[in-house]
C-alpha positions, 0 to 999 in steps of 0.5 A: 185807777192811777189817779185815784192812787195818787190822789190817795198819796196825795191827801195822805200826808195833809190827813196825817198832820192832825193830832190828838188833842190834849184831851183826848190823850189824857181821857185815853193815858187814864183809861190804860191806867184804870184798866191796870188799876182794875185788871193788874193783878202783881200790883203790890208785888211790883210796888214791893219788888220793882218800886213802882206804883202805876196807881200814882198817875200824877206825874204822868198826866203831867208828862202827858201834857208835854207831850207834842206829837201823837208820836210823843204820846204813844212813847210816853204810854209804852213807857208806863206800862213798861215800867211794870217790868213785867214780861206779858205787859205791852202797850202797842201802837195800831200799825203794821210797820217794820224795818228790817237790816236782814240780820240778827245779832243776840249776846254771846259772851256779853257782846252783840254777835251775829247769829242769823243772816238772810242771804237771799237779801244779803247776798255773800257776794255783796256782804261778806260779813259772817256769823260769828262777826261782832256788830259794832256800831249803825251810823255812827253810834255805839251798838250798845248804846242802842241796845241800852235805848232800845231795852224797855222796848224788850222788857222781860222780867229780868235784865238778862232776858231783857237784854236779850230781846232788846238786842233782836229790836237793834235790827228788826224795828216794828213800830207796834212796839217802837213808835219813832220805827220809821226814821230808820235812813233807807240806807245804814252804814254797818260796822263789825269786827271780825273774829280776827279783830279787823273791822268791816263796813257796809253800806245795808239798805232796810227793808221795810213793810207796812204803812208807818204811823206820823199821827193818829189825828183827831177822831170826831167820833171815836171808836170805843174800847173793846169791851173785854167784859163781855159774856163770855162761854165756858171755854173762852173762860178758861182760855183766857184764866189759862192763858201762860202765853208771851207774844212772838220774838225774834230770838232764833229758834224761839217757839220751832220745834227743832232745838236751837243746837239741832246741827249739834246732834246728829252722833249718836243721835237716832231721831224719832219726830221733827223731821215733820212739818207736822210733828208737834215736837223734837225727839229721839235717842241718844245712845250713851254706851251703857245708857241710851237717854231720849230726848224731847222738845216741847217747843211751847204749850199750845196744841190741839189734843192730838199734841198731848196724844203724841206726846203720850205715845212718845213717853210709853216709847222712852219708858220701855226704851231709854234709861233716861229723858232730856225735857227740853223747854228752852225758847219756849215762848209758853202757852196754855197752862192746862195744856202744860199740866197735861204734859205734865202728868205724863212725866209725874210717876206719882202724886203731885202737886200742880203750880197755883194762881194769885187772880185778880178777883174783879168783877169781870171774872165774878160775872164771867164765871158765874154765868159760863157755870150756869151755861155748863149746868143748863147743858148738863156738861160733865161733872168734873167741868162744873166742880171746876167751875164752882172751885173757880167761881167760890175762890173769886167771888169770896175773894171780891166780896172779902176785897181782897184784891186777889185770890188765895192760890188756886188751880185754872185747870181743874179743882184741886192743885193736887194731881195723879200721874197721868194713867189708863182706863185700868188705873195704870200709871202712864208717866215716865218713872226713869230720872229725867233732866229738863233744859231751860233757859232765860227765853223760857217763859209764862207756861214753861216757867210754870213747867219748871216750877213744877219740876222742881218743886216736886223734885222730880229732876234736876233743871240745866240751864240758866234762870227761866224768864219770870213771866208769871201769871196769865195774860189777858190783851185789851182795846188802849183808848177810844181815840189812840186805838192803841192795845196792850196786854194786861197779866191778870194773876201771878202765879204762885209754886208749893215751896219757898224759893230763896235767892240772892236777887229777892226775898223769900218768895212763892211767885214766879213773877220777876224771879223765875226759876233758877237752875239746879245745875248752871250751863250758859248756852250764849257763849260765843263756842256756843255758836261757833259749834252749833251748840255743840259744847251745850250738847256735850254738857247736857248729856253729861249731866243726865249721864250723871244723873242715871248714875247716881240714881242706880247708887 
């Protein structure tokens, strides 16, 4: 066995020396570009707002011809996709290699500040740096310069969100996203600035896992890309159309049940959900003197029917026992649009309008939806589901026949954008009727963008925090070419709000993409004071905001 392992180790470098041929590179780049040309929903929006025309690939092909290695080619593919400035869209290399320094930094008060440390790998006796230290440099390179180089690997639709996601990559390098991630040394010299201004220097080893990709090499019998247009059942069709989820990011508490400020809410707070690993939500009640205020964190918009039932039970409790409600979708990566709308129906006590989607009207969707519709009819599916698919098919077929590129704004989870509040079998409203405050930030993404937009468009309650990410559409995965064997994600639609939005950055629009959803009450969690107090200042501010909102509603 040892001899076999040695043989594999000896021959692997030789196998990895081969490079893709120029013809193979050109073929795969054109394939990637063709997938976006056929399927990318926000094309015209990106030409206008980002000044990037993905169809103009002539200069890119010239750059492909100039690449010397496979990793250079991969990096060019990554740059092409990143140029869309779309949080959903990335190109991924076929590798699992990751290198970590075992501490994380994020941007607090415009500084790169340590906000978590893996003490198993970096015990305090050997690594004296603490949370709150500022990262100054790695191997003599200024940390801000490293951040600037990594920005395009952390694209998140707007500058603030992108800078925060790129900050995570400084100390955690995944080669699936960063082609040269394997070039980190065994040990790096890292300089920190303490809170008193003095510098501390440490020699920190990188923890490396997975096999680094050096070269994909020539493939005499290439594997064909996965056929994304294969026949799909109705559930799969809806799953892809409603997929509004951002890939996992390294931001602390991103998608976690517990809020980032969980340790700051013990005083005057009675917990309900979130203490068990089986809980779908984090919830409880704040006692604010004359008011009792409910709190529920929605960590993501992906969950089983049991999660919706749990949410319904919490809302019923809050309706009976509180004067107002805080709904937290900060650091929420999104999920399923239909699931998000189900939760919204428990917060909307009157008729409301959902966010629509302009879907790229390709022959792929014509075939997939019409096929699924026939399956539903043959299986005597519920009339409401058949009506939903019929409405989808009619819109997509109409847009396709008229060569309009995308549909008009349509619903993806029912037959109409007009909704009613959640009701029981007798017709009684189950939705929360009292004042609500919704927490958002720059990592509230995709379905969380949609959730915030719906709350604001229907004037249900103020949004508190910072502008959401602006990941405004559904996304699916595709193979990235026969030879390079990478993969990519493609946005197929644009979220469309029910009201016009005026911002200083864009012309008047109803799109969520890049624009995000702006708060009614702006408050920045990403401050050194909040890091020091574990979110205490933020909690104080949000409780004051809901207190004032309840009081105003009673005048």
